[in-house]
Rosetta silent file (secondary structure, phi, psi, omega in degrees, C-alpha in Angstrom):
SEQUENCE: MAEKSEKMTTTQQEQPVRAPDAFQLYGAEASDWLQKRQQYIGLAVGAVLVLGLIIALVSYFSGRKEESASRELGDALAVMEIPVVTGVDLQPAAEGQEKPFKSEAEKDEKIVESLNGFRAKYPGSNAAAMAALPMGKAEYRRGHYKEALAAFDEFLGKADKADPLTVSAREGQGYAHEALKDLDNALVSFQEMSKLDAGGFLQGMGQYHQARILAAQGKKDEAAKMLSDLKTAQTNTAAGRLATERLAVLVAQGAKVPEPTPAPAATPEAK
SCORE:     score description
SCORE:     0.000 S_00000001
   1 L     0.000  -42.031 -178.874  -34.609 -116.492  207.542 S_00000001
   2 H   -62.522  -43.852 -179.379  -37.147 -117.289  210.283 S_00000001
   3 H   -62.650  -41.509 -178.579  -34.464 -118.576  212.644 S_00000001
   4 H   -64.433  -41.386 -175.933  -32.328 -115.544  212.081 S_00000001
   5 H   -74.234  -21.481 -178.617  -35.125 -113.100  212.652 S_00000001
   6 L   -78.134   -8.218  173.879  -36.210 -114.824  215.887 S_00000001
   7 L   -90.549  151.304  179.096  -32.959 -113.816  217.507 S_00000001
   8 L   -64.930  131.692 -175.900  -32.602 -110.319  218.892 S_00000001
   9 L   -71.458  159.538  178.303  -31.117 -108.119  216.229 S_00000001
  10 H   -61.500  -37.392  178.924  -27.818 -106.313  216.537 S_00000001
  11 H   -61.931  -42.477  178.294  -29.675 -103.026  216.332 S_00000001
  12 H   -65.115  -42.215 -173.356  -31.849 -104.073  219.239 S_00000001
  13 H   -65.472  -33.285 -172.100  -28.897 -105.422  221.209 S_00000001
  14 L  -114.491   20.412 -179.526  -26.810 -102.285  220.999 S_00000001
  15 L   -71.169  129.138 -179.725  -29.454  -99.634  221.036 S_00000001
  16 L   -63.524  145.519 -178.289  -28.509  -96.842  223.459 S_00000001
  17 L   -98.831  157.149  175.348  -30.755  -96.552  226.459 S_00000001
  18 L  -134.160  144.357 -176.681  -32.368  -93.467  227.914 S_00000001
  19 L   -82.057  144.685  172.754  -33.689  -92.976  231.423 S_00000001
  20 L   -76.156 -172.414  179.091  -37.322  -92.185  232.157 S_00000001
  21 L   -55.002  143.465 -174.820  -38.339  -89.338  234.460 S_00000001
  22 L   -63.671  137.304  174.840  -36.204  -89.323  237.626 S_00000001
  23 L   -87.975  155.434  177.624  -37.560  -91.255  240.602 S_00000001
  24 L   -83.552  117.122 -176.482  -37.363  -89.804  244.100 S_00000001
  25 L  -118.641  170.515  170.676  -34.556  -91.627  245.934 S_00000001
  26 L    62.660   34.780  174.253  -32.699  -91.457  249.229 S_00000001
  27 H   -62.119  -41.139  179.656  -35.657  -90.556  251.471 S_00000001
  28 H   -64.608  -38.606  179.315  -34.062  -92.522  254.278 S_00000001
  29 H   -63.604  -42.951  179.101  -30.768  -90.710  253.751 S_00000001
  30 H   -64.837  -42.563  179.269  -32.492  -87.333  253.975 S_00000001
  31 H   -61.490  -42.691  178.598  -34.399  -88.367  257.113 S_00000001
  32 H   -62.040  -39.754  178.195  -31.188  -89.511  258.780 S_00000001
  33 H   -58.494  -42.007  179.671  -29.554  -86.174  257.904 S_00000001
  34 H   -68.195  -42.338 -178.386  -32.348  -84.354  259.720 S_00000001
  35 H   -59.868  -39.930 -177.989  -32.217  -86.602  262.781 S_00000001
  36 H   -69.870  -15.380 -176.489  -28.503  -85.961  263.262 S_00000001
  37 L  -119.734   25.566 -176.125  -29.125  -82.201  263.246 S_00000001
  38 H   -61.481  -31.691 -177.894  -32.244  -81.989  265.395 S_00000001
  39 H   -65.822  -19.579 -179.647  -30.497  -79.720  267.931 S_00000001
  40 H   -90.376   -4.668 -178.801  -30.154  -77.095  265.192 S_00000001
  41 L  -104.104  116.454 -175.910  -33.831  -77.163  264.374 S_00000001
  42 L   -63.385  155.828 -179.404  -35.873  -74.966  266.717 S_00000001
  43 L   -65.263  -18.665 -177.430  -38.921  -76.308  268.498 S_00000001
  44 L   -78.826   -9.462 -179.589  -41.021  -73.794  266.618 S_00000001
  45 L   -68.973  121.117 -177.649  -40.396  -75.537  263.329 S_00000001
  46 L   -82.772  170.665 -177.774  -43.694  -77.109  262.375 S_00000001
  47 H   -61.884  -34.148 -178.722  -44.349  -80.440  260.719 S_00000001
  48 H   -64.837  -43.237 -179.961  -45.007  -78.770  257.368 S_00000001
  49 H   -66.031  -41.222  177.740  -41.610  -77.123  257.301 S_00000001
  50 H   -60.623  -44.092  178.483  -39.867  -80.354  258.320 S_00000001
  51 H   -61.186  -39.892  178.114  -41.704  -82.161  255.552 S_00000001
  52 H   -62.182  -40.012  177.929  -40.625  -79.441  253.130 S_00000001
  53 H   -63.353  -43.454 -179.918  -36.999  -79.895  254.183 S_00000001
  54 H   -61.103  -45.474 -179.873  -37.229  -83.633  253.679 S_00000001
  55 H   -61.341  -42.950 -179.925  -38.722  -83.174  250.220 S_00000001
  56 H   -63.425  -41.801 -179.297  -36.020  -80.652  249.309 S_00000001
  57 H   -68.674  -38.624  177.433  -33.251  -82.946  250.562 S_00000001
  58 H   -60.463  -44.786  179.247  -34.711  -85.939  248.742 S_00000001
  59 H   -62.338  -39.298 -179.510  -34.747  -83.914  245.528 S_00000001
  60 H   -64.518  -51.644 -178.034  -31.158  -82.782  246.130 S_00000001
  61 H   -63.612  -40.947 -179.704  -29.789  -86.234  246.792 S_00000001
  62 H   -62.657  -49.549 -177.940  -31.784  -87.744  243.948 S_00000001
  63 H   -62.388  -43.086 -178.675  -30.721  -85.116  241.430 S_00000001
  64 H   -63.848  -44.639 -178.007  -27.078  -85.240  242.436 S_00000001
  65 H   -67.434  -46.864 -177.148  -26.931  -89.034  242.313 S_00000001
  66 H   -67.257  -37.117  179.307  -28.847  -89.421  239.069 S_00000001
  67 H   -62.653  -43.701  178.980  -26.894  -86.689  237.318 S_00000001
  68 H   -65.635  -43.553 -179.596  -23.614  -88.388  238.182 S_00000001
  69 H   -63.917  -40.591 -179.292  -24.959  -91.817  237.237 S_00000001
  70 H   -62.964  -39.293  178.291  -26.294  -90.545  233.914 S_00000001
  71 H   -64.261  -41.747 -175.752  -22.896  -89.125  232.996 S_00000001
  72 H   -79.422  -18.622  178.633  -21.118  -92.365  233.817 S_00000001
  73 H   -60.621  -40.009  178.458  -23.670  -94.578  232.074 S_00000001
  74 H   -59.829  -39.212  178.419  -22.323  -93.439  228.715 S_00000001
  75 H   -66.185  -39.670 -179.312  -18.835  -94.528  229.738 S_00000001
  76 H   -66.839  -31.177 -179.081  -20.125  -97.928  230.867 S_00000001
  77 H   -84.459   -8.948 -175.860  -21.889  -98.414  227.531 S_00000001
  78 H   -60.094  -27.704 -179.257  -18.831  -97.429  225.474 S_00000001
  79 H   -62.005  -25.299 -178.927  -17.699 -101.057  225.405 S_00000001
  80 H   -70.569  -18.194 -178.788  -20.667 -101.821  223.133 S_00000001
  81 H   -88.011   -9.897  179.986  -19.159  -99.639  220.403 S_00000001
  82 L   -74.571  127.244 -175.794  -15.915 -101.635  220.209 S_00000001
  83 L   -74.107  164.909  172.907  -16.062 -103.842  217.078 S_00000001
  84 E  -107.402  126.688 -179.814  -15.514 -107.582  216.826 S_00000001
  85 L  -123.218  120.822 -179.092  -12.835 -108.622  214.330 S_00000001
  86 L  -124.454  155.839  174.098  -12.388 -112.295  213.464 S_00000001
  87 L    82.215    2.346  178.567  -10.276 -114.225  210.988 S_00000001
  88 L  -136.681  158.665  175.639   -7.362 -111.792  210.889 S_00000001
  89 L   -76.361  124.109 -177.740   -4.373 -111.018  213.065 S_00000001
  90 L   -75.773  133.958  176.365   -5.240 -108.026  215.177 S_00000001
  91 L   -88.982  155.836  176.953   -2.892 -105.092  215.009 S_00000001
  92 L   -56.009  137.942 -178.916   -2.113 -102.976  218.077 S_00000001
  93 L   -67.094  145.549  177.048   -4.860 -100.426  218.674 S_00000001
  94 L   -66.957  159.335 -178.205   -4.096  -96.829  217.797 S_00000001
  95 L   -59.860  130.553 -179.970   -3.537  -94.422  220.636 S_00000001
  96 L    86.290   -1.706  179.279   -6.813  -93.547  222.310 S_00000001
  97 L  -114.752  149.867  178.474   -8.659  -96.473  220.727 S_00000001
  98 L   -85.735  145.383  178.067   -9.719  -99.769  222.262 S_00000001
  99 L   -69.154  134.860  179.949   -8.475 -103.028  220.808 S_00000001
 100 L   -60.737  154.300  176.681  -11.201 -104.919  218.880 S_00000001
 101 E   -79.330  152.008 -179.933  -12.684 -108.022  220.448 S_00000001
 102 L   -85.537  -17.674 -179.114  -11.756 -111.424  219.062 S_00000001
 103 L  -157.851  161.949  176.628  -15.275 -112.821  219.383 S_00000001
 104 H   -65.212  -34.531  179.670  -18.846 -111.883  220.231 S_00000001
 105 H   -63.139  -41.339  178.428  -18.548 -113.987  223.383 S_00000001
 106 H   -64.446  -40.103  179.898  -15.579 -111.930  224.548 S_00000001
 107 H   -65.490  -45.213  179.932  -17.470 -108.726  223.857 S_00000001
 108 H   -62.244  -36.932  177.708  -20.576 -109.856  225.741 S_00000001
 109 H   -61.485  -42.023 -179.775  -18.439 -110.821  228.715 S_00000001
 110 H   -70.920  -34.680  177.270  -16.961 -107.319  228.803 S_00000001
 111 H   -61.389  -47.861 -179.659  -20.385 -105.707  228.391 S_00000001
 112 H   -64.085  -41.164  179.374  -21.695 -107.568  231.423 S_00000001
 113 H   -62.348  -45.246 -179.178  -18.558 -106.786  233.404 S_00000001
 114 H   -65.192  -46.462 -176.625  -18.758 -103.077  232.581 S_00000001
 115 H   -73.474  -33.101  175.453  -22.485 -102.731  233.295 S_00000001
 116 H   -63.810  -41.932  178.010  -22.350 -104.827  236.456 S_00000001
 117 H   -62.411  -43.046  178.566  -19.630 -102.570  237.794 S_00000001
 118 H   -63.283  -44.921 -177.272  -21.661  -99.475  236.959 S_00000001
 119 H   -67.221  -32.224  177.077  -24.830 -100.891  238.519 S_00000001
 120 H   -68.881  -30.383 -179.769  -22.963 -101.833  241.696 S_00000001
 121 H   -76.072  -31.286 -177.171  -21.750  -98.238  241.994 S_00000001
 122 L  -126.187   58.146 -177.805  -25.247  -96.761  241.560 S_00000001
 123 L   -63.028  139.935  177.499  -27.656  -99.337  243.033 S_00000001
 124 L    79.578   -3.287 -178.073  -31.319  -98.418  242.864 S_00000001
 125 L   -83.164  160.364  174.071  -30.783  -95.552  240.453 S_00000001
 126 H   -57.223  -45.546 -176.516  -32.678  -94.975  237.226 S_00000001
 127 H   -60.827  -38.270  178.209  -29.451  -95.270  235.281 S_00000001
 128 H   -64.590  -39.459  178.284  -28.728  -98.675  236.840 S_00000001
 129 H   -66.764  -39.177  178.796  -32.180  -99.887  235.824 S_00000001
 130 H   -66.438  -35.638  178.821  -31.700  -98.584  232.298 S_00000001
 131 H   -67.268  -18.442 -179.691  -28.329 -100.357  232.086 S_00000001
 132 H   -66.134  -26.310 -178.571  -30.160 -103.598  232.889 S_00000001
 133 H   -66.890  -56.817  178.002  -31.626 -103.723  229.370 S_00000001
 134 H   -65.698  -29.740  177.564  -28.387 -104.067  227.358 S_00000001
 135 H   -67.367  -39.837  178.076  -26.933 -106.208  230.141 S_00000001
 136 H   -61.749  -38.382  179.349  -29.926 -108.550  229.941 S_00000001
 137 H   -68.527  -38.000  177.254  -29.433 -108.950  226.212 S_00000001
 138 H   -66.369  -40.878  178.609  -25.749 -109.727  226.677 S_00000001
 139 H   -63.953  -38.911  177.538  -26.590 -112.274  229.379 S_00000001
 140 H   -61.354  -45.902 -179.714  -29.144 -113.869  227.052 S_00000001
 141 H   -63.868  -26.272  178.525  -26.569 -114.194  224.284 S_00000001
 142 L   -81.986   -7.400 -178.467  -24.220 -115.832  226.790 S_00000001
 143 L    86.474   11.994  178.235  -26.875 -118.418  227.664 S_00000001
 144 L   -94.644   76.621 -168.184  -27.411 -117.015  231.168 S_00000001
 145 H   -71.499  -36.201  178.539  -31.178 -116.978  230.875 S_00000001
 146 H   -66.604  -41.496  177.827  -32.111 -116.521  234.535 S_00000001
 147 H   -64.874  -39.499  178.201  -29.742 -113.560  234.836 S_00000001
 148 H   -62.471  -44.191 -178.757  -31.147 -112.128  231.594 S_00000001
 149 H   -62.804  -42.307  178.506  -34.703 -112.485  232.856 S_00000001
 150 H   -61.876  -39.283  179.750  -33.872 -110.739  236.127 S_00000001
 151 H   -67.163  -44.514  178.922  -32.298 -107.852  234.204 S_00000001
 152 H   -63.226  -40.590  179.333  -35.292 -107.447  231.867 S_00000001
 153 H   -62.830  -39.670  179.388  -37.676 -107.545  234.836 S_00000001
 154 H   -64.485  -43.911  178.380  -35.685 -104.818  236.592 S_00000001
 155 H   -59.916  -48.437 -176.644  -35.770 -102.587  233.534 S_00000001
 156 H   -67.184  -24.807  178.926  -39.507 -103.074  233.055 S_00000001
 157 H   -69.883  -22.380 -178.224  -40.093 -102.386  236.735 S_00000001
 158 H  -117.213  -20.636 -176.333  -38.835  -98.821  236.385 S_00000001
 159 L   -69.727  146.113  173.472  -39.226  -97.915  232.733 S_00000001
 160 L   -65.982  136.247 -178.812  -42.082  -95.705  231.620 S_00000001
 161 L   -61.740  -23.784  179.044  -44.676  -97.798  229.795 S_00000001
 162 L   -83.414   -7.482 -179.834  -44.554  -95.265  226.954 S_00000001
 163 L   -66.718  123.614 -178.390  -40.804  -95.775  226.537 S_00000001
 164 L   -61.289  -20.698  179.436  -40.279  -97.440  223.130 S_00000001
 165 H   -70.502  -15.285  178.207  -37.502  -99.560  224.632 S_00000001
 166 H   -65.776  -25.494  176.651  -40.096 -101.525  226.602 S_00000001
 167 H   -62.787  -47.742  179.170  -40.978 -103.306  223.352 S_00000001
 168 H   -64.703  -38.752  179.661  -37.448 -104.641  223.104 S_00000001
 169 H   -65.999  -40.668  177.605  -37.419 -105.503  226.815 S_00000001
 170 H   -63.701  -38.659  178.078  -40.670 -107.469  226.518 S_00000001
 171 H   -63.940  -45.491  178.543  -39.232 -109.375  223.584 S_00000001
 172 H   -61.247  -41.006  178.129  -36.101 -110.176  225.570 S_00000001
 173 H   -60.524  -43.966  178.817  -38.210 -111.238  228.534 S_00000001
 174 H   -63.632  -43.146  177.262  -40.220 -113.560  226.302 S_00000001
 175 H   -59.749  -41.565 -178.506  -37.083 -115.080  224.775 S_00000001
 176 H   -65.485  -44.783  176.346  -35.637 -115.715  228.244 S_00000001
 177 H   -59.532  -42.638 -178.980  -38.814 -117.446  229.446 S_00000001
 178 H   -62.726  -42.401  179.294  -38.850 -119.494  226.253 S_00000001
 179 H   -64.788  -28.686  178.036  -35.220 -120.557  226.718 S_00000001
 180 L   -87.344    9.259  178.928  -36.105 -121.651  230.259 S_00000001
 181 L    65.980   21.116  177.744  -38.947 -123.781  228.805 S_00000001
 182 L   -98.597   78.387 -172.803  -41.539 -121.586  230.522 S_00000001
 183 H   -70.740  -30.833  179.376  -43.842 -121.245  227.535 S_00000001
 184 H   -62.550  -47.134  179.685  -46.829 -119.927  229.480 S_00000001
 185 H   -72.781  -29.586  174.662  -44.903 -116.894  230.735 S_00000001
 186 H   -61.833  -42.062  179.304  -43.216 -116.489  227.361 S_00000001
 187 H   -62.573  -41.650  178.415  -46.677 -116.187  225.826 S_00000001
 188 H   -61.432  -43.620 -179.762  -47.652 -113.554  228.404 S_00000001
 189 H   -61.673  -42.818 -179.356  -44.517 -111.529  227.637 S_00000001
 190 H   -72.156  -29.267  173.636  -45.190 -111.594  223.906 S_00000001
 191 H   -65.145  -42.340  177.223  -48.836 -110.657  224.500 S_00000001
 192 H   -64.619  -37.335  178.023  -47.635 -107.621  226.454 S_00000001
 193 H   -61.223  -40.642 -177.048  -45.201 -106.863  223.641 S_00000001
 194 H   -68.807  -18.256  179.399  -48.017 -106.865  221.098 S_00000001
 195 L   -80.781  -14.227 -175.721  -49.884 -104.211  223.120 S_00000001
 196 L   -90.326  156.428 -178.205  -47.037 -101.739  222.727 S_00000001
 197 L   -82.281   94.703 -179.283  -46.544  -99.369  219.821 S_00000001
 198 L  -102.169  144.841  177.468  -43.718 -100.999  217.885 S_00000001
 199 L  -127.664  178.036  177.909  -42.324  -99.722  214.636 S_00000001
 200 H    61.393 -138.558 -176.675  -39.732 -100.811  212.109 S_00000001
 201 H   -61.903  -31.785 -174.811  -38.635 -104.425  212.294 S_00000001
 202 H   -79.720   -6.704 -179.851  -40.566 -105.047  215.535 S_00000001
 203 L   -60.916  121.930  179.213  -43.943 -104.105  214.076 S_00000001
 204 L    80.732   -4.553 -175.784  -46.204 -107.134  214.450 S_00000001
 205 H   -70.415  -26.108  176.281  -43.467 -109.259  216.008 S_00000001
 206 H   -60.862  -45.026  177.590  -45.380 -109.591  219.269 S_00000001
 207 H   -66.034  -39.732  179.968  -48.184 -111.405  217.430 S_00000001
 208 H   -62.110  -44.658  179.331  -45.691 -113.469  215.460 S_00000001
 209 H   -64.710  -36.493  176.492  -43.945 -114.635  218.633 S_00000001
 210 H   -59.576  -43.646 -179.940  -47.297 -115.502  220.198 S_00000001
 211 H   -63.158  -39.841  177.702  -48.059 -117.734  217.238 S_00000001
 212 H   -59.016  -45.399 -177.748  -44.662 -119.444  217.592 S_00000001
 213 H   -67.091  -42.832  177.814  -45.331 -120.207  221.248 S_00000001
 214 H   -58.093  -42.061  177.759  -48.861 -121.460  220.553 S_00000001
 215 H   -63.344  -40.426  179.439  -47.450 -123.828  217.925 S_00000001
 216 H   -66.055  -27.354  177.611  -44.812 -125.027  220.397 S_00000001
 217 L   -84.238    1.680  179.422  -47.619 -125.724  222.886 S_00000001
 218 L    88.254    4.337 -179.407  -49.346 -127.900  220.300 S_00000001
 219 L   -93.760   65.119 -170.958  -52.077 -125.358  219.524 S_00000001
 220 H   -69.851  -36.397  178.911  -51.329 -125.359  215.825 S_00000001
 221 H   -65.489  -41.315  178.183  -54.777 -124.383  214.571 S_00000001
 222 H   -65.464  -39.255  177.451  -54.840 -121.380  216.920 S_00000001
 223 H   -65.564  -39.733 -179.351  -51.327 -120.449  215.808 S_00000001
 224 H   -63.364  -39.324  178.932  -52.336 -120.793  212.156 S_00000001
 225 H   -64.069  -44.255 -179.703  -55.241 -118.392  212.623 S_00000001
 226 H   -63.902  -41.514  178.697  -53.005 -115.793  214.241 S_00000001
 227 H   -66.095  -39.047  179.336  -50.411 -116.137  211.492 S_00000001
 228 H   -63.773  -43.559  177.848  -53.072 -115.920  208.797 S_00000001
 229 H   -64.183  -41.056 -179.033  -54.450 -112.718  210.297 S_00000001
 230 H   -66.119  -41.654  178.960  -50.955 -111.273  210.666 S_00000001
 231 H   -60.866  -39.994 -178.934  -50.049 -112.130  207.076 S_00000001
 232 H   -71.841  -41.155 -174.938  -53.174 -110.375  205.829 S_00000001
 233 H   -77.801  -29.314 -173.483  -52.853 -107.288  208.032 S_00000001
 234 L  -134.048   60.444 -176.186  -49.116 -106.705  207.611 S_00000001
 235 L   -57.362  -39.116 -171.680  -48.112 -108.035  204.224 S_00000001
 236 L   -98.139   12.032  177.672  -45.125 -105.726  203.785 S_00000001
 237 L  -101.304  164.240  177.017  -43.584 -106.027  207.247 S_00000001
 238 H   -60.267  -40.492  179.844  -40.940 -108.464  208.449 S_00000001
 239 H   -63.218  -39.330  178.667  -43.535 -110.031  210.761 S_00000001
 240 H   -64.362  -41.179  178.982  -45.939 -110.496  207.845 S_00000001
 241 H   -67.896  -40.275  177.844  -43.301 -112.219  205.724 S_00000001
 242 H   -66.174  -37.076  177.892  -42.247 -114.453  208.611 S_00000001
 243 H   -61.963  -39.947  178.466  -45.899 -115.292  209.275 S_00000001
 244 H   -61.106  -45.172 -178.925  -46.277 -116.419  205.658 S_00000001
 245 H   -65.827  -46.357 -177.486  -43.277 -118.747  205.927 S_00000001
 246 H   -70.683  -32.526  177.247  -44.262 -120.245  209.277 S_00000001
 247 H   -62.284  -39.387  178.195  -47.878 -120.659  208.198 S_00000001
 248 H   -62.015  -37.777  178.609  -46.696 -122.784  205.278 S_00000001
 249 H   -65.513  -43.512  179.843  -44.802 -125.006  207.723 S_00000001
 250 H   -64.983  -38.051  177.649  -47.884 -125.445  209.915 S_00000001
 251 H   -62.466  -41.680  177.911  -50.028 -126.301  206.893 S_00000001
 252 H   -63.402  -24.682  179.212  -47.518 -128.968  205.917 S_00000001
 253 L   -91.092    3.242  175.389  -47.894 -130.341  209.437 S_00000001
 254 L    99.137    7.916  179.484  -51.659 -130.583  209.061 S_00000001
 255 L   -71.143  146.305  177.720  -52.813 -127.358  210.662 S_00000001
 256 L   -87.114  135.003  179.902  -56.091 -125.919  209.453 S_00000001
 257 L  -103.217  109.505  179.574  -55.932 -122.466  207.913 S_00000001
 258 L   -77.922  168.671  173.810  -59.055 -120.463  208.705 S_00000001
 259 L   -66.892  135.296 -179.931  -60.317 -117.555  206.723 S_00000001
 260 L   -63.820  145.548  177.225  -58.441 -114.423  207.853 S_00000001
 261 L   -65.647  123.054 -178.021  -60.351 -112.023  210.040 S_00000001
 262 L   -64.843  145.768  177.156  -61.447 -109.166  207.760 S_00000001
 263 L   -67.416  145.304  179.583  -60.069 -105.729  208.550 S_00000001
 264 L   -60.844  142.093 -179.473  -62.636 -103.363  210.116 S_00000001
 265 L   -67.221  144.588 -179.478  -64.457 -101.213  207.611 S_00000001
 266 L   -68.992  137.419  179.040  -63.326  -97.601  207.410 S_00000001
 267 L   -80.346  125.960 -179.630  -65.589  -95.169  209.193 S_00000001
 268 L   -60.473  139.359  179.126  -66.914  -92.485  206.805 S_00000001
 269 L   -71.800  137.684  179.914  -65.618  -89.038  207.664 S_00000001
 270 L   -70.225  137.967  179.957  -68.171  -86.698  209.081 S_00000001
 271 L   -99.107    0.000    0.000  -69.043  -83.829  206.781 S_00000001
């Protein structure tokens, strides 16, 4: 169960992405547009007006580009909805439907191909950065850990910190570092993950992953304390159940189990 849960879930892998607030792009393009038309701009035009034109043009180019990219992002992600069918002879796909994939590996290859093509068409756009998240997960599943890490870093570089998808991106980043045997940076990624507001299956998983890495670094007593605290604080979550199982393994290996840190006392409500 622990091994299964430590892999990114299908729900996480195929979760649709959404772009944060639009960034201002193409400032250089707008400036170049003005330079080519300087003869049409009278000498009386002041610096404020020129600046206003640049801002307006930047907004125009940005909005036009992002709107187009956002529309096409859905098409690029459509490949993720095609099912994988194994163990049976595939029948010809019905008209208007895509043929199922024969394996998860084949599907991941197509996901990367589709998203790479989209990102090449809209470099530097919000939509391209958002597409980096599902692409990074596909690259991770393919064993391309450096490519996965680069994709997660790109997403996190543009995503709003309040975006709930950053939790999944931090987890992916940590997994990629871990696969590359970079346990120190994996620990940092999972620490950042634990600072984010995660719900559902991911609740408490940042702390759980930290404990895994600490154990892998030989800090079993420190890992045991974190697992003990997690088990006590989140008994009914997936992370709490996994913490219980892994704590038992560490105890069998000789780790010391400290007393769990007591939960803070509730503050009486003011009357």
